[in-house]
Structures are given as C-alpha cells and as structure tokens.
C-alpha positions as CSV (number, residue, x, y, z in Angstrom):
1,M,47.7,-33.0,35.7
2,G,49.7,-34.3,39.0
3,E,46.8,-34.3,41.2
4,D,44.7,-36.4,38.7
5,V,47.7,-38.8,38.3
6,E,47.8,-39.6,42.2
7,A,43.9,-40.0,42.3
8,L,44.3,-42.3,39.4
9,K,47.1,-44.4,41.4
10,R,44.5,-44.0,44.4
11,R,42.0,-45.6,42.5
12,L,44.1,-48.8,41.3
13,P,46.7,-49.4,43.6
14,L,49.7,-51.3,42.3
15,L,49.0,-54.7,43.8
16,D,45.3,-54.7,42.3
17,Y,46.7,-53.7,38.7
18,L,49.2,-56.8,39.1
19,R,46.8,-59.4,40.1
20,Q,44.5,-58.3,37.2
21,Q,47.4,-59.2,35.1
22,N,47.8,-62.7,37.0
23,W,50.8,-61.7,39.0
24,T,51.0,-63.9,42.2
25,G,53.1,-62.7,44.9
26,R,53.3,-64.2,48.6
27,S,53.5,-62.0,51.8
28,A,57.0,-61.1,52.9
29,G,56.1,-58.7,55.8
30,R,53.3,-56.1,56.7
31,W,53.4,-54.2,53.7
32,E,55.0,-56.2,51.2
33,Y,54.8,-59.1,48.6
34,V,57.5,-60.4,46.6
35,G,56.9,-62.8,43.7
36,L,58.6,-63.6,40.0
37,C,59.3,-60.2,38.3
38,P,57.2,-59.6,35.3
39,L,59.7,-57.5,33.6
40,H,62.2,-60.0,33.1
41,E,62.9,-63.7,33.0
42,E,63.8,-65.1,36.5
43,T,63.6,-68.6,38.5
44,R,63.6,-66.8,42.3
45,P,61.6,-64.4,43.3
46,S,62.9,-61.0,43.5
47,F,60.3,-58.3,42.5
48,Y,58.7,-56.8,45.8
49,V,55.9,-54.7,46.2
50,N,55.1,-52.2,48.9
51,T,51.5,-51.5,49.4
52,R,52.1,-48.7,51.9
53,K,53.9,-46.7,49.3
54,N,52.2,-48.3,46.4
55,V,55.4,-48.9,44.6
56,F,57.8,-52.0,43.4
57,Y,61.2,-52.8,43.0
58,C,62.8,-55.8,41.2
59,H,66.4,-56.6,43.1
60,G,67.2,-58.9,39.9
61,C,66.8,-56.3,37.1
62,G,66.8,-53.1,39.5
63,R,63.9,-51.6,38.2
64,G,61.2,-49.6,40.3
65,G,58.6,-47.2,40.6
66,D,55.0,-46.7,40.5
67,L,51.9,-48.0,38.8
68,I,52.5,-45.6,35.6
69,R,56.1,-46.7,35.7
70,F,55.2,-50.4,35.8
71,V,52.8,-49.8,32.8
72,Q,55.6,-48.3,30.7
73,L,58.2,-50.8,31.3
74,S,55.7,-53.9,30.7
75,R,54.0,-52.6,27.7
76,H,57.0,-50.4,26.3
77,L,54.5,-47.0,26.2
78,S,55.4,-43.4,27.0
79,F,54.2,-41.5,30.0
80,C,51.0,-40.5,28.0
81,Q,50.2,-43.5,26.5
82,S,50.3,-45.1,29.8
83,L,47.6,-42.9,31.3
84,V,45.5,-43.5,28.6
85,C,45.9,-47.1,28.5
86,L,44.9,-47.1,32.5
87,D,42.2,-45.0,32.4
88,P,41.1,-43.8,28.9
89,Q,38.0,-42.0,29.7
90,T,39.4,-39.6,32.2
91,T,43.2,-39.0,30.8
92,S,42.0,-36.9,27.6
93,E,42.0,-33.6,29.5
94,D,45.7,-34.9,31.3
95,G,46.5,-35.7,27.4
96,S,45.8,-32.3,26.1
97,R,47.6,-30.4,28.9
98,A,50.9,-32.5,28.5
99,V,51.0,-32.0,25.1
100,L,50.6,-28.3,25.0
101,E,53.2,-28.4,28.0
102,Q,55.2,-30.4,25.7
103,A,55.3,-28.3,22.7
104,A,55.7,-25.0,25.0
105,A,58.8,-26.9,26.1
106,S,60.1,-27.7,22.6
107,Y,59.6,-24.2,21.5
108,R,61.4,-22.6,24.2
109,Q,64.7,-24.9,23.2
110,Q,64.2,-24.1,19.5
111,L,64.6,-20.2,20.5
112,D,68.0,-20.0,20.7
113,H,69.1,-21.9,17.8
114,Y,67.1,-19.3,15.2
115,P,68.9,-15.9,15.2
116,E,65.8,-14.5,12.8
117,A,63.5,-15.4,16.1
118,L,66.0,-13.5,18.7
119,S,66.4,-10.8,16.3
120,Y,62.7,-10.2,16.1
121,L,62.5,-10.0,20.0
122,N,65.4,-7.2,20.1
123,Q,63.4,-5.2,17.3
124,R,60.4,-5.5,19.4
125,G,62.4,-4.3,22.3
126,L,62.7,-7.4,24.4
127,E,66.6,-8.3,25.4
128,D,66.4,-9.2,28.9
129,P,67.2,-13.2,28.8
130,I,66.1,-13.4,32.2
131,L,62.7,-11.8,31.5
132,I,62.3,-14.0,28.3
133,K,63.0,-17.0,30.3
134,E,60.5,-16.4,32.9
135,L,57.8,-16.0,30.4
136,E,58.9,-19.3,28.8
137,I,59.1,-17.5,25.4
138,G,59.9,-19.9,22.4
139,Y,60.1,-20.2,18.7
140,A,57.9,-22.1,16.6
141,P,60.3,-22.7,13.0
142,G,57.7,-25.2,11.8
143,G,57.9,-28.5,10.2
144,C,59.5,-30.4,13.6
145,L,56.9,-30.4,16.1
146,R,54.9,-33.1,14.8
147,R,57.9,-35.5,14.6
148,H,59.2,-34.4,18.0
149,L,55.8,-35.2,19.6
150,T,54.9,-38.3,18.1
151,A,57.9,-39.7,19.3
152,Q,57.3,-39.0,23.0
153,G,53.8,-40.8,22.6
154,H,51.3,-38.3,21.4
155,S,48.8,-39.3,19.1
156,F,48.2,-37.8,15.5
157,D,44.9,-37.2,16.3
158,L,45.5,-35.5,19.9
159,L,48.0,-33.4,18.3
160,R,45.1,-32.2,15.7
161,Q,42.4,-31.9,18.3
162,V,44.3,-29.4,20.4
163,G,45.2,-27.8,17.1
164,L,49.0,-28.2,16.9
165,L,48.7,-29.6,13.4
166,N,46.5,-28.2,10.9
167,G,44.0,-30.1,8.5
168,N,46.8,-31.5,6.4
169,G,48.9,-32.6,9.3
170,S,51.5,-29.9,9.1
171,D,52.7,-27.7,11.9
172,A,49.8,-25.0,12.8
173,F,52.7,-22.7,14.2
174,Y,55.4,-21.7,11.7
175,Q,58.0,-18.9,11.8
176,R,56.1,-17.6,15.0
177,I,57.4,-16.1,18.4
178,V,55.3,-18.4,21.2
179,F,53.9,-17.5,24.3
180,P,52.4,-20.3,26.8
181,L,49.0,-19.1,28.4
182,R,48.7,-20.8,31.7
183,Q,45.7,-21.2,34.0
184,G,47.2,-21.9,37.1
185,Q,50.1,-24.4,36.5
186,H,48.5,-25.9,33.3
187,V,49.0,-24.6,29.8
188,V,45.7,-23.9,28.5
189,N,46.6,-22.3,25.1
190,L,49.6,-20.9,23.3
191,Y,49.9,-17.6,21.5
192,G,51.9,-17.2,18.1
193,R,53.3,-13.9,16.8
194,S,54.5,-14.2,13.2
195,I,57.9,-12.7,12.4
196,G,56.8,-13.1,8.6
197,A,54.3,-12.1,6.4
198,A,51.7,-14.4,7.9
199,F,48.7,-13.2,9.7
200,A,50.3,-11.5,13.0
201,H,48.2,-13.0,15.9
202,R,47.4,-16.7,16.0
203,F,45.9,-19.0,19.1
204,L,45.0,-22.5,19.1
205,P,41.6,-23.5,19.3
206,G,39.4,-23.4,22.5
207,S,39.9,-20.9,25.5
208,K,42.6,-18.4,26.0
209,G,42.1,-18.6,29.6
210,G,42.0,-15.7,32.2
211,L,44.1,-12.6,32.5
212,Y,47.9,-13.3,31.5
213,A,49.9,-14.0,34.2
214,W,46.8,-12.6,36.8
215,E,48.0,-14.6,40.1
216,K,51.2,-12.1,40.3
217,V,49.0,-9.2,40.5
218,R,45.5,-10.2,41.8
219,H,46.2,-8.4,45.1
220,C,47.7,-5.3,44.0
221,P,45.6,-2.1,44.7
222,E,46.8,-0.7,41.2
223,V,46.5,-2.8,37.9
224,I,48.2,-1.8,34.7
225,L,45.9,-3.7,31.6
226,V,47.2,-4.0,28.3
227,E,46.2,-5.8,25.2
228,G,49.0,-7.4,23.8
229,L,51.7,-9.9,25.1
230,F,54.8,-7.5,24.1
231,D,53.0,-4.5,25.6
232,Y,53.3,-6.8,28.7
233,A,56.7,-7.8,28.3
234,A,57.9,-4.3,27.5
235,L,56.0,-2.9,30.7
236,R,57.6,-5.7,32.8
237,Q,61.0,-4.9,31.4
238,A,60.8,-1.2,32.4
239,G,60.6,-2.4,35.7
240,F,56.6,-2.4,35.7
241,H,55.3,-5.4,37.7
242,N,52.0,-4.6,38.5
243,V,51.1,-5.4,34.9
244,T,48.2,-7.8,33.3
245,C,47.2,-8.6,29.7
246,S,43.7,-9.3,28.0
247,L,45.1,-10.6,24.9
248,G,42.9,-8.2,22.9
249,T,40.3,-5.5,23.6
250,H,37.4,-7.9,24.4
251,L,37.7,-9.2,27.7
252,N,35.6,-12.5,28.2
253,G,33.4,-12.8,31.6
254,G,36.2,-14.4,33.7
255,Q,38.5,-11.8,32.8
256,F,36.3,-9.4,33.6
257,R,35.1,-11.1,36.7
258,Q,39.1,-11.1,37.8
259,L,39.3,-7.3,37.5
260,C,36.3,-7.1,39.8
261,N,37.0,-9.2,42.5
262,G,38.5,-6.8,44.7
263,P,38.7,-2.9,45.1
264,R,41.5,-1.9,42.5
265,T,42.4,1.2,40.0
266,V,42.6,-0.4,36.4
267,Y,44.7,1.7,34.1
268,L,43.8,1.1,30.6
269,T,46.7,1.1,28.3
270,F,45.3,0.1,25.0
271,D,46.9,0.7,21.8
272,V,46.3,4.4,20.1
273,D,45.5,3.2,16.5
274,A,44.3,5.2,13.9
275,N,40.9,4.2,13.9
276,Q,40.4,4.5,17.6
277,S,39.5,0.7,18.3
278,G,41.6,0.7,21.1
279,Q,40.5,4.0,22.8
280,L,37.0,3.1,22.2
281,A,37.3,-0.1,23.7
282,A,38.9,1.4,26.5
283,E,36.2,3.9,27.2
284,L,33.3,1.0,27.0
285,L,35.5,-1.1,29.4
286,A,35.9,2.0,31.9
287,H,32.0,2.2,32.0
288,R,31.6,-1.5,32.6
289,L,34.2,-1.2,35.6
290,D,32.9,1.7,36.8
291,A,29.7,0.1,37.1
292,K,31.2,-2.3,39.0
293,G,32.7,-0.3,41.4
294,I,35.9,-0.5,40.1
295,A,38.3,2.6,39.2
296,A,39.3,3.2,35.7
297,R,41.7,5.4,34.4
298,R,42.5,5.6,30.7
299,V,46.0,5.9,29.6
300,H,46.7,8.2,26.8
301,L,49.7,7.2,24.7
302,P,51.0,9.1,22.1
303,Q,49.1,8.9,18.6
304,G,49.9,5.6,16.9
305,H,51.5,3.9,19.7
306,D,51.1,0.8,21.9
307,P,53.3,0.5,25.2
308,D,55.7,-1.7,23.4
309,S,56.2,0.6,20.7
310,F,56.2,4.0,23.2
311,F,59.6,2.1,24.6
312,V,61.1,1.2,21.2
313,A,60.8,4.4,20.1
314,G,62.8,5.9,22.9
315,G,60.5,6.3,25.7
316,D,61.5,5.3,29.3
317,A,59.9,4.4,32.7
318,H,60.0,7.9,33.9
319,Q,58.0,9.1,30.8
320,F,55.7,5.9,31.2
321,Q,54.9,6.8,34.7
322,S,54.1,10.5,34.0
323,L,51.3,8.8,31.3
324,L,50.0,6.9,34.4
325,E,49.8,9.7,36.5
326,A,47.8,11.6,33.9
327,A,45.5,9.1,33.1
328,Q,41.7,10.3,33.1
329,P,38.4,8.3,34.1
C-alpha cells in the first residue's frame, strides 16, 4: 500500500492539487511557495509549500504534512477516505488491504481481554506469548468490529465486500481465534478458528494467498509442510523453524509452484484421521512433487493425531524428529 500511495503523490503534486482548489501562492525561494492558509482564517500569508519535498507547513496553525494529510485536514476525512477522494478508481485494492490490516490489528488488541480465548490457545498447547505475538494471533468476540472500522472511516459497503460483515451487517467472525494471512507485507485474508460450537474453520472470501510464512523457509533445503495453522504454531513452538502451512490438504497452483521453485525435501505432515483423507492427500501430493523432481517424504504420526495434538498429548521435539527421520517416500 505504501508504494501505491507514493505513486499517487508523484502523479498529483501537492502544489498542483492546491491550485486545483483555487489556492494562490507566490514564490518564496527556489523550492517554496507561500500564501494564505486554507486550513484557518488569516490575513498574513504563513502557509508554505515545498515542491522538492512535496509537503506543506503553516506557521500560523502549526499544521503540516503531505498531500494525503492536507486532504484529511481540509475535508475532515480519514486516511482511507482521503485516498478514495483523490483516486477512487485505483484505491479499491488499497482500501481492502487497509481494512484487513486494521481488522487484524483490532483482533490482536482483543485477545488479551478475553480469558476464554487465551484458555483455548492453552488447550491447543500454544502458550508462548512471543510466538503468539509474532504470528499476530487475535480474537474476534463478535459485535464490535463494524463500529470500530466505520469509526476509522471504512464504509459499510467495503466491510461487506471483503467479507468482514455478513449479509445482515453483523460481524462475520464471532468467537474465533484469528490468524492473518499475508502475501508479502499485505494481509490478503483472515482465518478464523471457532472456540465454540460453530463450524471450526472459516476464511474470508477470496484467495488464501500462498504457503503460510513461506518467505521464512523458501531457502531451506528441507521444509515441513502441515495442513493447519495450529499445527504450524505447535511445531514452531517446539523449535522447528523450517515449517510452512498449506491451509488445507489441497494446494492451490501458487502454493504448489512455491514448493517446486528449487531443490528441496518436503516432509508432508498431514493429519492421520480415521477416513485417511489426510494421508491420501499426502500420497497424491508426494507423487506430484516427485514428478517435478522434488523429494517428498510422508511423515506418519500416531493414529488419530495431527502435529498439534501430537505435542498436546505429550510428544516432544525429539520424538517428532524421529518421525521425520522415519518418513517414507
């Protein structure tokens, strides 16, 4: 989003925008213009525009900043509303990214205020506060996100468009632990895990992006692939750092290409469930990887376990390492 905002400011210099708004100023040096401040009543010019830095400052009211800040102050808009005001055709993606980022931040702030959420994390074996912070885990109690985000200047239509609100305008995530899913620096989706009786897994509409935290492991010669985010967290907490997550057993095209972008060994650590769906998916994926020249090894957990439950049930890092060493093609 930052790069797009900078491009917008380059396309529309502050002085040009001010002149479009009928501001007049006289030259006050090589790079500066001075005139009456548009932000407050005054009789002596004290509003300076520096065209080299593309910023303004008023010595009368003490306010200053760039083009976006001027629009915020002059029109009493939020940052996101100012972007839409300046460039409505190209800021829809920026608006979606911004609202997802602020939603994720709001959920992070809620986590510590709800003992039931922290208790659920503990039940799942996730107790390391540093890791919880690193993964940006939050909690959606439900009922408060709409009010918070509209107060930040995000429209009701945008909240519905990205899926944060459902059809009747209520919060889509209710009593859910929330993980933000990032593509590079941007939040592209949110995953919510119910701590109550609702269906366990939920994503917002749209792409889940690539493999979770792929940038941290893309150069590793050996990668452990799990299907769930709590599995990822459990292995990270146990000291395994070469872990990524496919957010389900079926990889999208981008995720598969990521695994195949260089020579490596992939340890497929899917759930061992009663219907064998996890192990069947691992077998099929192993064949696909082998066909691309990627070494695949299937890790066999105890019956009925996934990596998270393996550690909750008392397994340790040494025992899991033994499972990796025993993994079969």
